[in-house]
N, C-alpha and C positions, 0 to 999 in steps of 0.2 A: 177503900175504893169508893169514889163518889159516883153519883148516878150517871154523869157524863162518860166516865171511863167504862162503866158497866155497859152502857148502850153501845159505845164504840166496840167493845169486846164482842157483844152479840151481833153487831152488824158485820164485823170482820168474819166471825164464825159463819154467819148466814151466807155471806158472799163467797167464802172459800168452799163451803159445802155445796153451794149451787154450781160454782165453777167445776168442782171435782165431779159432781153428778153429770154435768154436761160432757166433760172430757171422757169419763169412764163408761157411763151408762147411757148417755144421750138425753137424760132428763134430770130434773131436780127431785128432791125428796119431800117437798113441802117445807114450810117455814121452820117448824120445830125440828124436822129431820135434817135440814140443811145446817141449822145451828149446831145440832149435836155432832154431825159429821165434821163440821168445820172446827169445833172446839177440840174434839179428839184429834183431828188432823193437825191442829196447831201444836199440840203436845208432841205428837209423833214427828212432825216436821222439825220442830225445834231440837229434838233429840238427835235426829238424823243429821241435820245441818251441823250441830256441834261435833258429832262424830267425825265428819269429814272436814272440819275446820272452817265452815262458813258461818257468818253471822249477819243476819238481816237486820236492817235498821229502818225506822220510819214506818209509815202506814203501808206503803207499797211492799216493803220488805216483809211486814207482818202478813199481808194478804198472800204473798208468794209462798212464804213458809207454811202457812196454814193450808193453802191449796195443794202444795206438793205432799204434805203429810196426809191430807184427806184423800188424794189420789192413791197414795200407797195403801191407806186403810181400805179403800174400796177395791183395789186390786187384790189384796190378800184375802179380803172377805169373799170376793168372787172365786178365787182359787179354792177356798175352803168349802164354798157352797157347791161346787162341782163334784166334790167327793161323795 
């Protein structure tokens, strides 16, 4: 992985984490928190999308996949926190 790909990966993660934070919580989690939520969300989103037979391509598809996964992550975390 070259430096350009790594930077793009981190930017997508930060954007997806920020979007998920806005959608679920109403605010972001700071730069590192957004990146972490976005990266984990990308893994979850990719897994869920493959389960239902959807495949995202391109930059926009990657952002959507990561954001959906991050929203799912934050939703489940919110449910577990309420217990």
